[in-house]
Each structure stands twice: as C-alpha cells, then as structure tokens.
C-alpha positions as CSV (number, residue, x, y, z in Angstrom):
1,M,-43.5,1.1,24.9
2,D,-43.2,3.0,21.6
3,W,-39.9,4.6,20.3
4,K,-41.0,8.2,20.9
5,T,-41.8,7.6,24.6
6,F,-38.6,5.7,25.1
7,Y,-36.4,8.2,23.3
8,D,-37.9,11.1,25.2
9,N,-37.1,9.5,28.5
10,Y,-34.1,7.2,28.0
11,E,-31.6,9.5,29.7
12,S,-33.5,9.1,33.0
13,Y,-33.3,5.3,33.0
14,E,-30.7,3.3,34.9
15,Q,-28.6,1.0,32.7
16,D,-30.5,-2.2,33.4
17,E,-33.9,-0.5,33.0
18,L,-32.8,1.1,29.7
19,V,-31.7,-2.2,28.2
20,Q,-34.9,-3.9,29.4
21,K,-37.1,-1.2,28.0
22,F,-35.2,-1.2,24.7
23,M,-35.7,-4.9,24.2
24,N,-39.4,-4.6,24.7
25,L,-40.0,-1.7,22.3
26,S,-42.8,-2.0,19.8
27,D,-41.0,0.0,17.2
28,F,-37.6,1.6,16.6
29,G,-36.5,5.1,15.6
30,P,-33.9,6.2,13.1
31,A,-30.3,4.9,13.4
32,K,-29.0,8.3,14.5
33,Q,-31.3,8.1,17.6
34,V,-30.4,4.5,18.3
35,V,-26.7,5.5,18.3
36,E,-27.5,8.3,20.7
37,V,-29.0,5.7,23.1
38,L,-25.9,3.5,22.7
39,D,-23.8,6.4,23.9
40,E,-25.5,6.1,27.3
41,V,-24.8,2.4,27.6
42,D,-21.5,1.4,29.3
43,D,-21.5,-2.4,28.9
44,S,-20.3,-3.8,25.6
45,E,-22.5,-6.8,25.9
46,D,-25.5,-4.6,26.5
47,I,-24.5,-2.6,23.4
48,R,-24.3,-5.8,21.4
49,T,-27.7,-6.9,22.6
50,I,-29.4,-3.6,21.7
51,V,-27.8,-3.3,18.3
52,L,-28.7,-6.9,17.3
53,K,-32.2,-6.4,18.4
54,A,-32.5,-3.1,16.5
55,A,-31.0,-4.8,13.4
56,E,-33.4,-7.6,13.5
57,K,-36.2,-5.1,13.5
58,G,-34.8,-3.2,10.5
59,A,-33.5,-0.1,12.3
60,F,-30.4,0.0,10.1
61,D,-32.1,-0.1,6.7
62,S,-29.6,1.9,4.7
63,V,-25.9,2.2,4.2
64,E,-26.0,5.7,5.8
65,A,-27.7,4.2,8.9
66,I,-24.9,1.7,9.2
67,E,-22.3,4.4,8.8
68,E,-23.9,6.1,11.8
69,L,-23.3,2.9,13.8
70,E,-19.7,2.2,12.6
71,M,-17.8,3.8,15.5
72,S,-20.1,2.6,18.3
73,V,-19.8,-1.2,18.0
74,S,-17.3,-4.0,17.6
75,D,-16.3,-5.3,14.2
76,E,-18.2,-8.5,14.9
77,V,-21.4,-6.6,15.5
78,L,-20.9,-4.3,12.6
79,N,-20.4,-7.2,10.2
80,Y,-23.6,-8.8,11.5
81,V,-25.6,-5.6,10.9
82,I,-24.0,-5.2,7.4
83,G,-25.0,-8.8,6.6
84,K,-28.5,-8.4,7.9
85,F,-29.0,-5.2,5.8
86,A,-27.6,-6.8,2.6
87,E,-29.5,-10.0,2.9
88,G,-31.7,-10.5,-0.2
89,R,-31.2,-6.9,-1.3
90,K,-29.7,-5.8,-4.7
91,L,-27.2,-3.1,-3.9
92,S,-25.7,-0.3,-6.0
93,V,-22.0,-0.3,-6.6
94,D,-21.9,3.0,-4.6
95,D,-23.4,1.2,-1.6
96,L,-21.0,-1.8,-2.1
97,E,-18.1,0.6,-2.0
98,K,-19.3,2.1,1.3
99,L,-19.8,-1.4,2.7
100,G,-16.4,-2.4,1.5
101,D,-14.9,0.4,3.6
102,M,-16.7,-0.9,6.7
103,A,-17.0,-4.7,6.4
104,S,-14.4,-7.4,6.8
105,E,-13.0,-8.9,3.6
106,K,-14.8,-12.1,4.4
107,K,-18.2,-10.4,5.0
108,F,-17.7,-8.3,1.8
109,S,-17.0,-11.4,-0.2
110,E,-20.2,-13.1,1.1
111,I,-22.2,-10.0,0.2
112,L,-20.8,-9.8,-3.3
113,E,-21.4,-13.5,-3.9
114,E,-25.0,-13.1,-2.8
115,Q,-25.3,-10.2,-5.3
116,L,-24.2,-12.6,-8.1
117,D,-26.6,-15.2,-6.8
118,L,-29.4,-12.6,-7.1
119,G,-28.5,-12.2,-10.8
120,V,-26.6,-8.9,-10.5
121,A,-23.9,-8.4,-13.2
122,Y,-21.3,-5.7,-13.2
123,S,-19.5,-3.8,-16.0
124,A,-15.8,-4.1,-16.4
125,E,-15.3,-0.7,-14.8
126,E,-17.4,-1.7,-11.8
127,I,-15.5,-4.9,-11.4
128,E,-12.2,-2.9,-11.3
129,T,-13.8,-0.8,-8.5
130,L,-15.0,-3.8,-6.5
131,E,-11.8,-5.8,-6.9
132,E,-10.1,-3.3,-4.6
133,Y,-12.1,-4.7,-1.7
134,L,-11.6,-8.3,-2.5
135,N,-9.1,-10.9,-1.4
136,N,-10.8,-13.9,-3.0
137,D,-9.5,-15.1,-6.4
138,E,-12.5,-17.5,-7.0
139,L,-15.0,-14.8,-6.5
140,L,-13.0,-12.4,-8.7
141,I,-13.0,-15.0,-11.5
142,R,-16.7,-15.4,-11.1
143,L,-17.3,-11.7,-11.3
144,I,-15.4,-11.6,-14.6
145,E,-17.1,-14.7,-15.9
146,E,-20.4,-13.0,-15.4
147,V,-19.3,-9.5,-16.6
148,K,-22.0,-7.4,-18.1
149,A,-21.9,-7.2,-21.9
150,P,-20.9,-5.5,-24.2
151,L,-17.2,-5.3,-23.6
152,S,-14.6,-3.1,-25.5
153,I,-11.1,-4.3,-26.2
154,D,-9.9,-2.0,-23.4
155,D,-12.4,-3.6,-21.0
156,I,-11.0,-7.1,-21.9
157,E,-7.4,-5.9,-21.5
158,N,-8.2,-4.4,-18.0
159,L,-10.1,-7.5,-16.9
160,D,-7.2,-9.7,-18.1
161,F,-4.8,-7.6,-15.9
162,L,-7.0,-8.2,-12.8
163,L,-7.0,-12.0,-13.2
164,P,-4.8,-14.1,-10.8
165,S,-1.5,-15.5,-12.1
166,G,-2.1,-18.4,-14.4
167,E,-5.6,-17.3,-15.5
168,H,-6.3,-15.9,-18.9
169,I,-9.2,-13.8,-20.0
170,D,-9.9,-15.8,-23.2
171,D,-10.2,-19.0,-21.1
172,V,-12.4,-17.3,-18.5
173,L,-14.8,-15.8,-21.1
174,A,-14.6,-18.7,-23.6
175,G,-18.1,-19.9,-22.8
176,R,-19.6,-16.4,-23.4
177,G,-21.0,-16.5,-26.9
178,D,-22.2,-12.9,-26.6
179,L,-18.5,-11.8,-26.1
180,A,-17.0,-13.9,-28.9
181,G,-16.6,-11.0,-31.3
182,A,-15.0,-8.7,-28.8
183,L,-12.6,-11.5,-27.7
184,L,-11.7,-12.1,-31.3
185,E,-10.9,-8.5,-31.9
186,W,-8.8,-8.4,-28.7
187,E,-6.9,-11.5,-29.8
188,K,-6.2,-10.0,-33.2
189,E,-4.9,-6.8,-31.6
190,N,-2.6,-9.0,-29.4
191,N,-1.3,-11.1,-32.4
192,M,-3.4,-14.1,-31.5
193,D,-5.5,-16.2,-33.9
194,G,-8.8,-16.2,-32.0
195,D,-9.0,-19.9,-31.1
196,F,-9.0,-19.2,-27.3
197,D,-5.7,-21.1,-26.9
198,D,-3.0,-20.0,-24.5
199,S,-0.3,-21.1,-26.9
200,D,-1.5,-18.5,-29.4
201,D,0.5,-15.7,-27.9
202,I,2.9,-15.0,-30.6
203,D,4.8,-12.4,-28.7
204,G,5.2,-14.6,-25.7
205,D,4.3,-11.8,-23.3
206,Y,0.8,-12.8,-22.4
C-alpha cells in the first residue's frame, strides 16, 4: 500500500490493522502526516514501532520534521530519530542548536563528535554557542583544539574562558602553527612572553 492510500483511510482502521498496514507501506509521507497518524494510536509500543520504521525509511529527514515529532514520542525514541537523521550528515550550527534543545546531552555530544569526525570545524563564536548544550569537557577541548582559523585576540580570550579548570588556551592550541601569531599577540596583551608556558603569567591571575 502506498502512503496516499493509507493516509486517506487510516482513520477507519482498527488499531492492530493500522499498525500492520503502516509497517507494510511502500513509501512514507511528510512528518506532519506521520504525526497525525500517531495521534490515532493509543499504545506506546505501537507508537515506538511506527516511528522507528518511519525513521528507518527517512520520513524524518529534516530538523523541522523532528520538531513535529517531539511531543508525540518518548525521549528514547526521539533520541533515536535524532541520531538516525544526523548520521553521516554535516549539520549547520542552526540545526545543531535546534537538536540541542531536543536531544539528551549524551546524544548531542555523540552528534557533535561525529561532526568533528566528518571534518567540520567551528569558529570561536560558534563554539561558544554549542558549549551551552554540552556537559563533556573532553569534547569541548577537542572543539577548541580544532577551532576554525583565523582567531582574534578576543576569540582566544573567550575560548580560554570556556575551558575547564586546569586547562589553558596556549596549551590547547600550542600545536596549531596557523594560530601561533594570534597566540603570541594574546600572550603579549596578557603580559606573557609567548613561549606557551603556564608559568609565564606575570600577573598571576591566569
């Protein structure tokens, strides 16, 4: 059965029949229509079955589609759908912000780590935005290590402020030859000698 035939008649089906027909569909309609079908399903396990099937077939192929779904499923199912959508896909920071509002911290960290594995780099300003959704120091440090160049002195200052206690921006970025000049200027501005040494903080307030 195709989606149009199913959607035109789904309100007339009994629960078991509705789920069975849904599972055997040859194609799926837009997320808004899938959610309308879910509103007719009483059993949470049936809802889970339907949503996972639809997700596997790409019914939730945008952040907006996932937002349609958010209030109709459990956190577990929502996180699965989010993960399925994000898998292998480079996402905009705007999309990541929206997913950060819906996903668990663990799922969001997994998505962001995959973005880095895909070669995506973020500006200092973007890292400041994404950090609000993170509770993962190791991932935050990796984000900063792989920050998109160029950086201004203000960028370096802001990233340094984000780092966990005991971490210092000159250590985190010391291996980045493309940022050496900006780091040197930042150290001069902070009364440091530019040798990337924590003991160089003359003021003692670093």
